[in-house]
C-alpha positions as CSV (number, residue, x, y, z in Angstrom):
1,M,144.1,-104.7,50.4
2,V,144.5,-103.0,53.8
3,D,147.2,-100.3,54.3
4,V,150.1,-101.9,52.4
5,Q,152.0,-98.6,52.7
6,R,155.7,-97.8,53.0
7,D,155.5,-96.6,56.6
8,F,154.1,-100.0,57.6
9,L,157.0,-101.9,56.0
10,P,160.2,-102.8,57.8
11,G,162.2,-99.6,58.2
12,G,159.1,-97.5,58.0
13,A,157.9,-95.1,60.7
14,L,155.6,-97.9,62.1
15,G,157.2,-100.9,60.4
16,V,155.6,-104.3,60.7
17,K,158.1,-107.2,61.0
18,D,158.0,-109.1,57.6
19,G,155.3,-106.7,56.4
20,D,156.9,-106.6,53.0
21,A,156.3,-110.4,52.7
22,V,152.6,-109.7,52.0
23,V,153.3,-107.9,48.7
24,P,154.0,-110.9,46.4
25,V,151.2,-112.9,48.0
26,L,148.7,-110.0,47.6
27,N,149.9,-109.6,44.0
28,R,148.8,-113.2,43.4
29,Y,145.4,-112.5,44.8
30,I,145.1,-109.2,42.9
31,T,146.0,-111.0,39.6
32,R,143.3,-113.6,40.3
33,F,140.6,-111.0,41.1
34,V,141.5,-108.9,38.1
35,A,141.4,-112.0,35.8
36,H,137.8,-112.7,37.1
37,G,136.7,-109.1,36.6
38,L,136.2,-108.6,40.4
39,P,136.7,-105.3,42.2
40,V,139.9,-104.6,44.0
41,V,140.0,-102.1,46.8
42,F,143.0,-100.6,48.5
43,T,142.7,-98.8,51.8
44,R,145.3,-96.4,53.0
45,D,146.0,-94.2,56.1
46,W,146.1,-90.7,54.7
47,H,146.8,-88.6,57.7
48,P,147.3,-84.8,58.0
49,P,150.6,-83.8,59.8
50,E,148.8,-83.0,63.0
51,H,146.7,-86.2,63.2
52,C,145.2,-87.1,66.6
53,S,146.8,-90.6,66.6
54,F,150.4,-89.1,66.6
55,H,152.4,-88.8,69.8
56,A,152.5,-84.9,69.6
57,Q,148.7,-84.8,69.8
58,G,148.6,-87.3,72.7
59,G,148.0,-90.4,70.4
60,P,149.6,-93.8,70.6
61,W,151.6,-93.7,67.4
62,P,154.6,-92.0,65.9
63,P,153.8,-89.9,62.8
64,H,153.1,-92.2,59.9
65,C,151.4,-92.2,56.5
66,V,151.2,-88.5,56.3
67,A,149.2,-87.7,53.1
68,G,151.3,-87.1,50.1
69,T,154.6,-88.3,51.6
70,T,156.8,-91.2,50.6
71,G,155.7,-93.1,53.8
72,A,152.1,-92.9,52.8
73,A,152.8,-94.4,49.3
74,F,151.8,-98.0,48.6
75,A,154.5,-100.6,49.0
76,P,157.1,-100.9,46.1
77,G,156.0,-103.7,43.8
78,L,152.4,-103.8,44.9
79,M,150.2,-104.2,41.9
80,L,147.7,-101.3,41.5
81,P,145.2,-102.3,38.7
82,A,144.0,-99.4,36.6
83,H,140.4,-99.8,37.9
84,A,141.2,-100.4,41.5
85,E,139.5,-98.2,44.1
86,I,141.6,-96.4,46.7
87,V,139.9,-95.6,50.0
88,S,141.7,-93.0,52.1
89,K,140.9,-93.2,55.9
90,A,141.7,-91.1,58.9
91,A,142.2,-88.1,56.7
92,T,141.1,-85.5,59.1
93,A,143.1,-84.3,62.1
94,I,140.4,-85.0,64.7
95,A,139.3,-88.5,63.9
96,D,141.1,-91.8,63.7
97,A,140.0,-94.8,61.7
98,Y,141.4,-98.3,61.6
99,S,138.8,-99.7,59.4
100,G,138.4,-99.3,55.7
101,F,134.7,-99.1,56.3
102,D,134.9,-96.3,58.9
103,H,133.2,-93.2,57.4
104,T,134.3,-94.0,53.9
105,G,131.1,-95.2,52.3
106,L,132.8,-98.4,51.2
107,A,130.1,-100.7,52.3
108,E,127.5,-98.9,50.3
109,R,129.7,-98.8,47.2
110,L,130.4,-102.5,47.5
111,R,126.7,-103.3,47.9
112,A,125.9,-101.2,44.8
113,R,128.3,-103.4,42.8
114,G,126.6,-106.6,44.1
115,V,129.4,-107.6,46.3
116,R,128.5,-110.1,49.0
117,R,131.9,-111.4,50.0
118,V,135.1,-109.5,50.8
119,F,138.6,-110.9,51.0
120,I,140.9,-109.0,53.3
121,G,144.7,-109.0,53.5
122,G,147.4,-106.5,54.4
123,L,148.7,-104.6,57.4
124,A,148.4,-104.9,60.3
125,T,146.5,-108.0,61.5
126,D,146.0,-106.7,65.0
127,Y,144.8,-103.2,64.0
128,C,143.5,-102.2,60.6
129,V,143.0,-105.7,59.2
130,Q,141.0,-106.7,62.3
131,S,138.9,-103.5,62.3
132,T,138.2,-103.8,58.6
133,T,137.2,-107.4,59.1
134,R,134.9,-106.7,62.0
135,D,133.2,-103.8,60.2
136,G,132.8,-105.8,57.0
137,L,131.0,-108.5,59.0
138,A,128.9,-105.9,60.8
139,A,127.9,-104.5,57.4
140,G,126.6,-107.9,56.4
141,F,129.4,-109.2,54.2
142,S,130.9,-112.7,54.4
143,V,134.5,-112.0,55.2
144,F,137.5,-114.1,54.3
145,V,140.9,-113.1,55.9
146,L,143.8,-113.9,53.6
147,D,145.9,-115.7,56.2
148,D,149.0,-115.9,54.0
149,A,148.8,-112.2,53.3
150,I,148.6,-110.6,56.7
151,R,151.2,-109.6,59.3
152,A,150.8,-108.1,62.8
153,V,152.4,-105.2,64.6
154,E,152.6,-107.2,67.9
155,V,152.8,-104.3,70.3
156,Q,152.3,-107.0,72.9
157,P,153.5,-110.6,72.0
158,G,150.6,-112.6,70.8
159,D,148.5,-109.6,69.5
160,G,148.4,-111.1,66.0
161,A,147.1,-114.5,67.2
162,R,144.6,-112.8,69.5
163,A,143.4,-110.7,66.5
164,V,143.0,-113.7,64.3
165,A,141.0,-115.5,67.1
166,A,138.8,-112.5,67.5
167,M,138.1,-112.3,63.8
168,L,137.2,-115.9,63.7
169,A,135.0,-115.6,66.7
170,A,133.2,-112.7,65.0
171,G,132.4,-114.9,62.0
172,A,135.3,-114.3,59.6
173,R,136.9,-117.3,57.8
174,L,140.6,-117.7,57.2
175,I,141.7,-118.7,53.7
176,V,144.9,-119.1,51.8
177,S,145.4,-118.5,48.1
178,D,145.2,-122.2,47.3
179,E,141.7,-122.3,48.8
180,L,140.3,-119.2,47.1
181,E,138.5,-121.1,44.3
182,D,136.7,-123.2,46.9
183,A,135.4,-120.2,49.0
184,P,131.7,-120.6,49.6
185,A,129.3,-118.1,48.1
């Protein structure tokens, strides 16, 4: 589950249109994974107040997901299973990270658990979902993007569709919850 945080929801510091619509869909996926004893991982932006991606430091974004603030909290209603892993990224002032795999050790921890396939949903399609997908593929995982559980920022119209096309071209597969049981090994 990629960056389903308050600041990325409508009305947040960097709100994604209809971003809150992914919460009930992700909850269905989470319920299914927990019922099968599968690992569930949540990534989050966890920025210091002077993060390099913020406008004041010359970055492209307004301040968002500052560690420990309400904006950095997970979305209201998002299920957080007791044994879920939380991966904090971009937690230093001098380095940005869009991917949940970027300097987090996530790939190694997943491999140690015998994980071969990852299923990615969350916010935002055209940034952190796309980067996490590409890095998951580069790490050797089969990657399924949860098409019914992603939304795009759309800084430029069509960014979301271009991101989906790029993920598919890189080798990811799109899936919706009804198809989950049929996902190939």
